[in-house]
C-alpha positions as CSV (number, residue, x, y, z in Angstrom):
1,M,43.1,162.9,82.8
2,T,41.0,165.3,84.8
3,S,37.3,166.1,84.3
4,K,36.0,168.9,82.1
5,C,34.4,170.5,85.2
6,C,37.9,171.3,86.6
7,S,38.5,174.8,85.4
8,T,41.2,175.7,87.9
9,Y,44.4,174.0,89.0
10,A,43.1,173.6,92.6
11,D,39.9,171.9,91.3
12,A,42.1,169.5,89.2
13,L,44.2,168.6,92.3
14,A,41.1,168.0,94.4
15,Y,39.6,165.8,91.6
16,T,42.8,163.8,91.3
17,A,43.0,163.2,95.0
18,Y,39.4,162.0,95.0
19,R,40.1,159.6,92.1
20,L,43.1,158.2,94.0
21,R,41.0,157.6,97.1
22,H,38.3,156.0,95.0
23,H,40.9,153.8,93.3
24,E,42.2,152.7,96.8
25,R,38.7,151.8,97.9
26,S,38.1,149.8,94.7
27,H,41.3,147.8,95.4
28,L,40.2,147.0,98.9
29,R,36.8,145.9,97.6
30,F,38.5,143.9,94.9
31,S,40.5,142.0,97.5
32,R,37.4,141.2,99.6
33,H,34.7,140.2,97.1
34,K,35.2,137.0,95.1
35,L,32.8,137.9,92.3
36,T,34.6,141.2,91.6
37,K,37.9,139.3,91.6
38,L,36.5,136.7,89.2
39,A,35.2,139.4,86.9
40,W,38.5,141.2,86.9
41,F,40.5,138.1,86.1
42,G,38.0,137.1,83.4
43,K,38.5,140.5,81.7
44,R,42.3,140.1,82.0
45,C,42.1,136.6,80.4
46,K,39.9,137.9,77.6
47,S,42.2,140.7,76.8
48,G,45.2,138.4,76.9
49,A,43.5,136.0,74.5
50,E,42.7,138.8,72.0
51,D,46.4,140.0,72.1
52,S,47.7,136.4,71.6
53,L,45.3,136.0,68.7
54,V,46.5,139.2,67.1
55,Q,50.1,138.2,67.7
56,R,49.5,134.8,66.2
57,L,48.0,136.3,63.0
58,L,50.8,138.8,62.7
59,D,53.6,136.2,63.3
60,M,52.4,133.6,60.7
61,D,55.8,133.8,59.0
62,N,57.4,132.5,62.3
63,D,60.1,135.2,62.0
64,K,60.5,137.2,65.3
65,T,63.7,139.1,64.6
66,T,63.4,142.9,64.6
67,E,65.4,143.3,61.3
68,K,63.1,140.9,59.4
69,R,60.0,142.5,60.8
70,S,61.1,146.0,59.6
71,Q,61.5,144.6,56.1
72,T,58.2,142.8,55.9
73,P,55.2,144.7,54.7
74,K,52.3,145.6,57.0
75,V,49.3,143.4,57.2
76,L,46.0,145.0,56.1
77,V,43.1,144.3,58.5
78,C,39.7,145.3,57.2
79,F,36.5,145.8,59.2
80,G,33.1,146.6,57.8
81,D,32.1,150.2,58.6
82,G,28.5,149.3,59.2
83,S,27.1,152.0,57.0
84,L,23.5,151.8,55.6
85,R,21.6,153.9,53.2
86,D,21.0,157.7,53.8
87,G,24.0,158.0,56.0
88,V,22.7,155.7,58.7
89,S,25.4,153.7,60.5
90,Y,25.3,150.9,63.0
91,G,29.1,150.8,63.4
92,A,28.8,152.0,67.1
93,N,26.5,149.0,67.8
94,R,29.1,146.4,66.9
95,K,29.4,143.3,69.1
96,P,31.8,143.7,72.0
97,A,34.1,141.0,70.7
98,V,34.5,142.8,67.4
99,C,35.2,146.1,69.1
100,S,37.8,144.6,71.5
101,L,39.5,142.8,68.6
102,R,39.6,146.0,66.6
103,R,41.2,147.8,69.5
104,A,43.7,145.0,69.8
105,F,44.7,145.4,66.2
106,H,44.9,149.2,66.7
107,R,47.4,148.6,69.5
108,R,49.7,146.9,67.0
109,R,49.6,149.6,64.4
110,D,53.4,149.2,64.0
111,R,52.8,145.7,62.5
112,C,49.4,146.2,60.7
113,A,47.1,148.8,59.2
114,V,43.4,148.8,60.2
115,A,40.9,150.2,57.7
116,D,37.1,150.5,57.6
117,V,35.6,149.3,54.3
118,D,32.1,150.1,52.9
119,E,30.3,146.7,53.1
120,Y,27.4,147.7,50.9
121,M,26.2,144.7,48.8
122,T,29.1,142.6,50.0
123,T,26.6,139.9,51.2
124,R,24.4,139.9,48.1
125,C,27.0,139.8,45.4
126,C,29.0,136.7,44.6
127,S,32.7,137.0,45.4
128,R,33.7,135.1,42.3
129,C,31.5,136.6,39.5
130,A,30.1,139.7,41.2
131,K,26.5,138.7,40.3
132,R,23.5,139.1,42.5
133,M,22.8,136.0,44.5
134,T,19.4,134.5,45.5
135,M,18.1,132.2,48.2
136,P,19.1,128.5,47.6
137,P,16.5,126.5,45.8
138,K,14.8,123.7,47.6
139,H,16.5,120.9,45.6
140,K,19.9,122.6,46.2
141,K,19.2,122.5,50.0
142,E,18.4,118.8,49.9
143,S,20.8,117.4,47.4
144,T,23.8,119.7,47.1
145,P,25.2,120.8,50.5
146,P,27.6,123.8,50.6
147,S,31.3,122.9,50.2
148,P,33.8,123.6,53.0
149,K,35.5,126.3,50.8
150,S,32.2,128.3,50.4
151,T,31.2,127.9,54.1
152,G,34.6,128.7,55.7
153,D,34.8,125.2,57.2
154,I,31.7,125.8,59.3
155,A,30.1,122.6,60.6
156,I,26.6,122.1,59.2
157,G,24.2,119.6,60.7
158,R,21.5,117.5,59.0
159,R,18.8,120.1,59.8
160,R,19.8,123.6,58.7
161,R,17.5,125.9,60.6
162,H,19.3,129.0,59.5
163,D,18.9,128.8,55.7
164,H,19.0,132.6,55.5
165,R,22.7,132.4,56.1
166,F,23.3,130.7,52.8
167,Q,22.8,132.2,49.3
168,F,23.1,130.6,45.9
169,C,24.8,132.0,42.9
170,P,23.0,131.0,39.7
171,K,26.0,131.7,37.4
172,C,28.7,129.9,39.4
173,G,26.4,127.3,41.0
174,I,27.9,127.7,44.4
175,T,26.0,128.0,47.7
176,W,27.8,130.5,49.8
177,N,27.8,131.3,53.5
178,R,26.9,134.9,53.4
179,D,29.4,135.9,56.1
180,V,32.3,134.1,54.3
181,N,31.2,135.7,51.0
182,A,31.0,139.2,52.6
183,A,34.5,138.8,54.1
184,R,35.9,137.8,50.6
185,N,34.2,140.9,49.1
186,I,35.5,143.2,51.8
187,A,39.0,142.0,51.2
188,L,38.6,142.5,47.5
189,V,37.4,146.1,47.9
190,A,40.3,146.9,50.3
191,R,42.9,145.5,47.8
192,R,41.4,147.6,45.0
193,L,41.5,150.7,47.2
194,V,45.2,150.0,48.0
195,D,46.0,149.5,44.4
196,Y,44.2,152.7,43.5
197,R,46.2,154.6,46.1
198,K,49.4,153.3,44.6
199,L,48.5,154.3,41.1
200,Y,47.0,157.7,42.0
201,P,48.5,158.9,45.4
202,N,47.4,162.5,44.9
203,N,43.8,161.9,44.0
204,N,41.3,162.5,46.8
205,N,38.2,161.1,45.1
206,F,38.3,158.0,47.2
207,V,38.4,158.9,50.9
208,T,39.4,155.9,53.0
209,K,39.0,155.8,56.8
210,K,42.1,155.2,58.9
């Protein structure tokens, strides 16, 4: 891909030759400096770990034949779009691990479908009864620890310094980890959107991002 400043064919050839020379110099520098070599291999290992994780999630049925893969439905992978009120979005400021994992799923679009879901109120509402949750009461913090199902098997020590990560549902009586609760709500919203598309395929009232 050439630069936008290349308006003529000669400029494009000159720019391509410059990039090739720069690429050759970078390879020579890569072979000489150990820190550059270590950073390069670290990036390659990280990318390989993400691809292996995506492959493991998509191959949970342990069926690697091409015929069976074509018959199995696609996996729906949902990410929060990071939208706030008044059209403000922090989706571009996601953590690098989330962005790289999202790109790894996009590279496997033949096996899965990646969608952005509006995550408004997914943390505050209970994923079982859809009621507004509150901070855990003091006696709930001391006597009733969160169950592994509501915390996503997250290890919790004796002293919980991050009590803001847990919220209590007065109706269900469950203390949820807010990230686990938000993930359950995002999956529920995505499933409802998919069901709505199946019932009303020609209705464009709900616009989903692809």
